[in-house]
DSSP file (Angstrom, degrees, kcal/mol; ACC not computed):
  #  RESIDUE AA STRUCTURE BP1 BP2  ACC     N-H-->O    O-->H-N    N-H-->O    O-->H-N    TCO  KAPPA ALPHA  PHI   PSI    X-CA   Y-CA   Z-CA
    1    1 A X              0   0    0      0, 0.0     4,-0.1     0, 0.0     0, 0.0   0.000 360.0 360.0 360.0 118.8   15.7   32.4   91.9
    2    2 A X        -     0   0    0      2,-0.1     3,-0.1     0, 0.0     0, 0.0   0.326 360.0-110.3-107.6   6.0   19.3   33.2   91.8
    3    3 A X  S    S+     0   0    0      1,-0.2     2,-1.3     2,-0.0     6,-0.1   0.505  79.1 129.5  80.6   2.2   19.9   31.7   88.4
    4    4 A X        +     0   0    0      1,-0.2    -1,-0.2     2,-0.1    -2,-0.1  -0.690  12.6 141.9 -93.6  86.8   21.9   28.8   89.9
    5    5 A X  S >  S-     0   0    0     -2,-1.3     3,-1.9    -3,-0.1    -1,-0.2   0.083  72.9-108.0-111.1  21.5   20.3   25.8   88.2
    6    6 A X  T 3  S-     0   0    0      1,-0.3    -2,-0.1     2,-0.1    -3,-0.0   0.794  74.3 -59.3  56.6  30.8   23.5   23.8   87.8
    7    7 A X  T 3> S+     0   0    0      3,-0.0     4,-2.3     1,-0.0    -1,-0.3   0.500 105.9 125.4  82.2   3.2   23.3   24.5   84.0
    8    8 A X  H <> S+     0   0    0     -3,-1.9     4,-2.5     1,-0.2     5,-0.2   0.895  72.1  51.5 -64.5 -39.6   19.9   22.8   83.6
    9    9 A X  H  > S+     0   0    0      2,-0.2     4,-2.3     1,-0.2    -1,-0.2   0.898 110.9  48.3 -62.8 -41.1   18.4   25.9   81.9
   10   10 A X  H  > S+     0   0    0      2,-0.2     4,-2.2     1,-0.2    -1,-0.2   0.908 112.1  48.8 -65.4 -43.2   21.2   26.1   79.4
   11   11 A X  H  X S+     0   0    0     -4,-2.3     4,-2.4     2,-0.2    -2,-0.2   0.902 110.8  50.7 -64.0 -41.2   21.0   22.4   78.6
   12   12 A X  H  X S+     0   0    0     -4,-2.5     4,-2.4     2,-0.2    -2,-0.2   0.925 110.4  49.3 -62.9 -44.6   17.2   22.7   78.1
   13   13 A X  H  X S+     0   0    0     -4,-2.3     4,-2.3     1,-0.2    -1,-0.2   0.893 110.8  50.9 -61.1 -40.4   17.6   25.6   75.8
   14   14 A X  H  X S+     0   0    0     -4,-2.2     4,-1.8     2,-0.2    -1,-0.2   0.916 110.4  48.5 -64.2 -43.6   20.3   23.7   73.8
   15   15 A X  H  X S+     0   0    0     -4,-2.4     4,-1.7     1,-0.2    -2,-0.2   0.901 111.3  50.8 -63.8 -40.6   18.0   20.7   73.5
   16   16 A X  H  X S+     0   0    0     -4,-2.4     4,-1.7     1,-0.2    -2,-0.2   0.908 109.9  49.0 -64.2 -42.5   15.1   22.9   72.4
   17   17 A X  H  < S+     0   0    0     -4,-2.3    -1,-0.2     1,-0.2    -2,-0.2   0.836 109.9  52.4 -68.3 -30.8   17.2   24.6   69.7
   18   18 A X  H >< S+     0   0    0     -4,-1.8     3,-0.6     1,-0.2    -1,-0.2   0.842 109.0  50.2 -71.5 -32.6   18.4   21.2   68.4
   19   19 A X  H 3< S+     0   0    0     -4,-1.7     2,-0.2     1,-0.2    -2,-0.2   0.842 121.3  33.5 -71.8 -33.1   14.8   20.0   68.1
   20   20 A X  T 3< S+     0   0    0     -4,-1.7    -1,-0.2    -5,-0.1    -2,-0.1  -0.524  79.5 175.0-123.2  62.9   13.8   23.1   66.2
   21   21 A X    <   -     0   0    0     -3,-0.6     2,-0.5    -2,-0.2    -3,-0.1  -0.373  40.8-104.1 -69.2 150.9   16.8   24.2   64.0
   22   22 A X        -     0   0    0     -5,-0.1     2,-0.5     1,-0.0    -1,-0.1  -0.628  34.3-136.5 -75.2 122.3   16.2   27.1   61.6
   23   23 A X        -     0   0    0     -2,-0.5    -1,-0.0     1,-0.1    66,-0.0  -0.690  18.8-171.9 -82.2 126.4   15.9   25.6   58.2
   24   24 A X        +     0   0    0     -2,-0.5    40,-3.8    64,-0.1     2,-0.5   0.258  61.6  95.7 -98.2  10.5   17.9   27.6   55.6
   25   25 A X  E     -A   63   0A   0     38,-0.2    64,-3.0    64,-0.1     2,-0.4  -0.890  57.9-166.9-103.5 130.0   16.3   25.6   52.8
   26   26 A X  E     -AB  62  88A   0     36,-3.3    36,-2.8    -2,-0.5     2,-0.6  -0.894  15.8-147.5-116.2 145.5   13.3   27.0   51.1
   27   27 A X  E     -AB  61  87A   0     60,-3.1    60,-2.4    -2,-0.4     2,-0.5  -0.966  23.2-171.1-108.7 120.8   10.8   25.4   48.7
   28   28 A X  E     -AB  60  86A   0     32,-2.8    32,-2.4    -2,-0.6     2,-0.3  -0.954   7.5-162.6-121.2 127.6    9.5   27.9   46.2
   29   29 A X  E     -AB  59  85A   0     56,-2.5    55,-2.4    -2,-0.5    56,-1.4  -0.830  10.8-170.9-106.6 147.0    6.6   27.4   43.8
   30   30 A X  E     - B   0  83A   0     28,-2.1     2,-0.3    -2,-0.3    53,-0.3  -0.920  32.4 -91.1-136.2 160.5    6.0   29.5   40.7
   31   31 A X     >  -     0   0    0     51,-3.2     4,-2.2    -2,-0.3     3,-0.2  -0.539  29.1-142.5 -71.7 128.4    3.4   30.0   38.1
   32   32 A X  T  4 S+     0   0    0     -2,-0.3    -1,-0.1     1,-0.2     4,-0.1   0.849  99.5  55.5 -63.4 -34.5    4.1   27.8   35.1
   33   33 A X  T  4 S+     0   0    0      1,-0.2    -1,-0.2     2,-0.1    -2,-0.0   0.898 111.2  43.4 -65.8 -40.0    2.9   30.5   32.6
   34   34 A X  T  4 S-     0   0    0     -3,-0.2     3,-0.3    48,-0.1     4,-0.2   0.854 104.3-153.0 -72.2 -35.0    5.4   33.1   34.1
   35   35 A X     <  -     0   0    0     -4,-2.2     4,-0.3     1,-0.2    -4,-0.2  -0.233  26.9 -76.3  85.4-179.0    8.1   30.5   34.2
   36   36 A X  S  > S+     0   0    0      1,-0.1     4,-3.1     2,-0.1     5,-0.3   0.449  98.5  96.8-100.2  -1.2   11.2   30.3   36.4
   37   37 A X  H  > S+     0   0    0     -3,-0.3     4,-2.2     1,-0.2     5,-0.2   0.924  86.4  46.1 -59.3 -48.2   13.4   33.0   34.9
   38   38 A X  H  > S+     0   0    0     -4,-0.2     4,-1.9     1,-0.2    -1,-0.2   0.899 116.0  48.0 -60.9 -36.8   12.4   35.8   37.3
   39   39 A X  H  > S+     0   0    0     -4,-0.3     4,-2.5     2,-0.2    -2,-0.2   0.928 110.0  50.0 -68.0 -45.6   12.8   33.5   40.2
   40   40 A X  H  X S+     0   0    0     -4,-3.1     4,-2.0     1,-0.2    -1,-0.2   0.879 110.4  51.6 -61.0 -37.1   16.2   32.2   39.1
   41   41 A X  H  X S+     0   0    0     -4,-2.2     4,-2.4    -5,-0.3    -1,-0.2   0.912 110.6  48.1 -64.0 -42.8   17.4   35.8   38.7
   42   42 A X  H  X S+     0   0    0     -4,-1.9     4,-2.2     2,-0.2    -2,-0.2   0.867 108.1  54.9 -66.4 -37.5   16.2   36.6   42.2
   43   43 A X  H  <>S+     0   0    0     -4,-2.5     5,-2.3     2,-0.2     4,-0.4   0.932 112.0  43.6 -60.4 -46.4   18.0   33.5   43.6
   44   44 A X  H ><5S+     0   0    0     -4,-2.0     3,-1.2     1,-0.2    -2,-0.2   0.916 112.1  53.4 -64.7 -44.0   21.2   34.6   42.1
   45   45 A X  H 3<5S+     0   0    0     -4,-2.4    -2,-0.2     1,-0.3    -1,-0.2   0.861 109.3  48.5 -61.1 -37.6   20.7   38.2   43.2
   46   46 A X  T 3<5S-     0   0    0     -4,-2.2    -1,-0.3    -5,-0.1    19,-0.2   0.497 113.7-117.2 -83.4  -3.0   20.2   37.2   46.8
   47   47 A X  T < 5 +     0   0    0     -3,-1.2    -3,-0.2    -4,-0.4     2,-0.1   0.780  64.1 146.9  74.8  26.1   23.3   35.0   46.8
   48   48 A X      < -     0   0    0     -5,-2.3     2,-0.5    -6,-0.2    -1,-0.2  -0.469  47.3-119.5 -90.8 166.3   21.3   31.8   47.4
   49   49 A X  E     -C   63   0A   0     14,-2.5    14,-3.0    -2,-0.1     2,-0.6  -0.924  15.9-133.6-109.4 127.0   22.1   28.3   46.1
   50   50 A X  E     +C   62   0A   0     -2,-0.5    12,-0.2    12,-0.2     3,-0.1  -0.696  27.9 175.3 -77.0 117.9   19.7   26.5   43.8
   51   51 A X  E     -     0   0A   0     10,-2.7     2,-0.3    -2,-0.6    11,-0.2   0.832  59.0  -2.7 -92.5 -37.7   19.6   22.9   45.2
   52   52 A X  E     -C   61   0A   0      9,-1.6     9,-2.6     2,-0.0     2,-0.6  -0.982  48.3-146.5-160.2 139.7   16.9   21.3   43.0
   53   53 A X  E     -C   60   0A   0     -2,-0.3     2,-0.4     7,-0.2     7,-0.2  -0.959  29.3-135.9-106.7 119.3   14.5   22.0   40.2
   54   54 A X  E   > -C   59   0A   0      5,-2.5     5,-0.6    -2,-0.6    -2,-0.0  -0.607  17.3-170.9 -76.6 129.1   11.4   20.0   40.6
   55   55 A X  T   5S+     0   0    0     -2,-0.4    -1,-0.2     1,-0.1     3,-0.1   0.775  80.9  58.9 -88.2 -30.1   10.3   18.4   37.3
   56   56 A X  T   5S+     0   0    0      1,-0.1     2,-0.3     3,-0.0    -1,-0.1   0.796 120.7   8.9 -72.8 -29.2    6.9   17.1   38.5
   57   57 A X  T   5S-     0   0    0      2,-0.1     2,-1.6   -25,-0.0    -1,-0.1  -0.938  92.9 -84.9-146.7 166.7    5.6   20.6   39.5
   58   58 A X  T   5S+     0   0    0     -2,-0.3   -28,-2.1   -28,-0.1     2,-0.3  -0.563  83.4 102.6 -81.2  89.2    6.7   24.2   39.1
   59   59 A X  E   < -AC  29  54A   0     -2,-1.6    -5,-2.5    -5,-0.6     2,-0.3  -0.992  47.1-154.0-161.8 164.3    9.1   24.6   42.0
   60   60 A X  E     -AC  28  53A   0    -32,-2.4   -32,-2.8    -2,-0.3     2,-0.5  -0.961  17.7-131.0-140.0 157.2   12.6   24.8   43.3
   61   61 A X  E     -AC  27  52A   0     -9,-2.6   -10,-2.7    -2,-0.3    -9,-1.6  -0.948  30.5-172.1-108.0 133.4   14.6   24.1   46.5
   62   62 A X  E     -AC  26  50A   0    -36,-2.8   -36,-3.3    -2,-0.5     2,-0.6  -0.972  19.0-142.7-131.2 139.4   16.9   26.9   47.5
   63   63 A X  E     -AC  25  49A   0    -14,-3.0   -14,-2.5    -2,-0.4     2,-0.4  -0.911  16.6-149.0-102.3 120.9   19.6   27.2   50.2
   64   64 A X        -     0   0    0    -40,-3.8   -16,-0.1    -2,-0.6     6,-0.1  -0.732  33.0 -98.8 -86.8 136.3   19.7   30.6   51.9
   65   65 A X    >   -     0   0    0     -2,-0.4     3,-2.0   -19,-0.2    -1,-0.1  -0.248  28.6-123.2 -54.0 138.6   23.2   31.6   53.1
   66   66 A X  T 3  S+     0   0    0      1,-0.3    -1,-0.1     3,-0.0     4,-0.1   0.747 110.4  59.0 -57.3 -26.3   23.6   30.9   56.8
   67   67 A X  T 3  S+     0   0    0      2,-0.1    -1,-0.3     0, 0.0     2,-0.2   0.640  94.7  82.0 -79.2 -14.6   24.5   34.5   57.4
   68   68 A X  S <  S-     0   0    0     -3,-2.0     2,-0.5     1,-0.1     3,-0.1  -0.622  88.0-107.7 -97.0 152.2   21.2   35.8   56.0
   69   69 A X     >  -     0   0    0     -2,-0.2     4,-1.9     1,-0.2     5,-0.1  -0.654  22.4-152.7 -76.9 120.6   17.9   36.0   57.7
   70   70 A X  H  > S+     0   0    0     -2,-0.5     4,-2.5     1,-0.2     5,-0.2   0.884  93.6  54.3 -63.9 -40.5   15.6   33.3   56.4
   71   71 A X  H  > S+     0   0    0      1,-0.2     4,-2.1     2,-0.2    -1,-0.2   0.871 108.4  49.2 -64.8 -36.3   12.4   35.3   57.1
   72   72 A X  H  > S+     0   0    0      2,-0.2     4,-2.2     1,-0.2    -1,-0.2   0.897 110.2  51.5 -67.3 -39.8   13.7   38.3   55.1
   73   73 A X  H  X S+     0   0    0     -4,-1.9     4,-2.6     2,-0.2    -2,-0.2   0.909 108.6  51.5 -63.3 -41.3   14.6   36.0   52.2
   74   74 A X  H  X S+     0   0    0     -4,-2.5     4,-2.1     1,-0.2    -2,-0.2   0.936 109.4  50.0 -59.6 -46.8   11.1   34.6   52.3
   75   75 A X  H  X S+     0   0    0     -4,-2.1     4,-0.6     1,-0.2    -1,-0.2   0.893 112.2  47.9 -59.5 -41.4    9.6   38.1   52.1
   76   76 A X  H >< S+     0   0    0     -4,-2.2     3,-0.9     1,-0.2     4,-0.4   0.910 110.7  50.0 -67.9 -42.5   11.8   39.0   49.2
   77   77 A X  H >< S+     0   0    0     -4,-2.6     3,-1.2     1,-0.2    -1,-0.2   0.844 102.8  61.5 -66.5 -31.9   11.0   35.8   47.2
   78   78 A X  H 3< S+     0   0    0     -4,-2.1    -1,-0.2     1,-0.3    -2,-0.2   0.742 100.3  56.3 -65.0 -21.7    7.3   36.4   47.7
   79   79 A X  T << S+     0   0    0     -3,-0.9    -1,-0.3    -4,-0.6    -2,-0.2   0.610  82.7 109.6 -83.1 -13.4    7.7   39.7   45.8
   80   80 A X  S X  S-     0   0    0     -3,-1.2     3,-1.9    -4,-0.4   -41,-0.1  -0.415  82.4-100.8 -71.2 136.1    9.2   38.0   42.7
   81   81 A X  T 3  S+     0   0    0      1,-0.3   -42,-0.2    -2,-0.1    -1,-0.1  -0.313 105.3  13.2 -56.7 128.4    6.9   37.9   39.7
   82   82 A X  T 3  S+     0   0    0      1,-0.3   -51,-3.2    -4,-0.1     2,-0.3   0.233  87.2 134.3  91.0 -13.5    5.3   34.5   39.2
   83   83 A X  E <   +B   30   0A   0     -3,-1.9    -1,-0.3   -53,-0.3   -53,-0.3  -0.558  27.7 179.2 -72.9 127.5    6.1   33.2   42.7
   84   84 A X  E     -     0   0A   0    -55,-2.4     2,-0.3    -2,-0.3   -54,-0.2   0.739  62.8  -1.0-101.1 -28.9    3.0   31.5   44.2
   85   85 A X  E     -B   29   0A   0    -56,-1.4   -56,-2.5    -8,-0.1     2,-0.4  -0.980  49.7-160.8-161.4 152.1    4.4   30.3   47.5
   86   86 A X  E     +B   28   0A   0     -2,-0.3     2,-0.3   -58,-0.2   -58,-0.2  -0.993  21.9 170.5-135.1 124.7    7.5   30.2   49.6
   87   87 A X  E     -B   27   0A   0    -60,-2.4   -60,-3.1    -2,-0.4     2,-0.2  -0.972  36.8-110.1-135.9 148.5    7.9   27.8   52.5
   88   88 A X  E     -B   26   0A   0     -2,-0.3   -62,-0.2   -62,-0.2   -64,-0.1  -0.533  52.2 -96.6 -69.2 144.3   10.7   26.6   54.8
   89   89 A X  S    S+     0   0    0    -64,-3.0     2,-0.3    -2,-0.2   -64,-0.1  -0.349  73.8 109.7 -62.9 141.2   11.7   23.0   54.0
   90   90 A X  S    S-     0   0    0     -3,-0.1     2,-0.5    -2,-0.0    -3,-0.0  -0.968  71.2 -47.1 175.9-167.3   10.0   20.5   56.2
   91   91 A X        -     0   0    0     -2,-0.3     2,-0.4     2,-0.0    -2,-0.0  -0.776  50.9-171.3 -91.5 126.1    7.4   17.8   56.3
   92   92 A X        -     0   0    0     -2,-0.5     2,-0.4     2,-0.0    -3,-0.0  -0.920   7.9-151.0-116.3 143.4    4.1   18.7   54.6
   93   93 A X        -     0   0    0     -2,-0.4     2,-0.3     2,-0.0    -2,-0.0  -0.924   2.5-150.5-115.3 141.1    1.0   16.6   54.7
   94   94 A X              0   0    0     -2,-0.4    -2,-0.0     1,-0.1     0, 0.0  -0.773 360.0 360.0-102.3 154.0   -1.7   16.4   52.1
   95   95 A X              0   0    0     -2,-0.3    -1,-0.1     0, 0.0    -2,-0.0   0.432 360.0 360.0-106.8 360.0   -5.3   15.6   53.0
């Protein structure tokens, strides 16, 4: 292997990254008794953008700045009082 694949490896990597882009949108659920104040404070502190407050259930959608590591943001939000779960935005199925 001399690495001369006529650019096929690069194209394959590009296609793979397009199929699995890193989502910078997080869905965060919180305990209704605790409320969303600690979470909203943490969102502001981390420089994230609040995209949506869910009315049907205790949760919010948040956009993490493109310059920040999403996994680090998830870890930080999980430490916030009242937060019950933090997930990258995507398709979820119920059973």
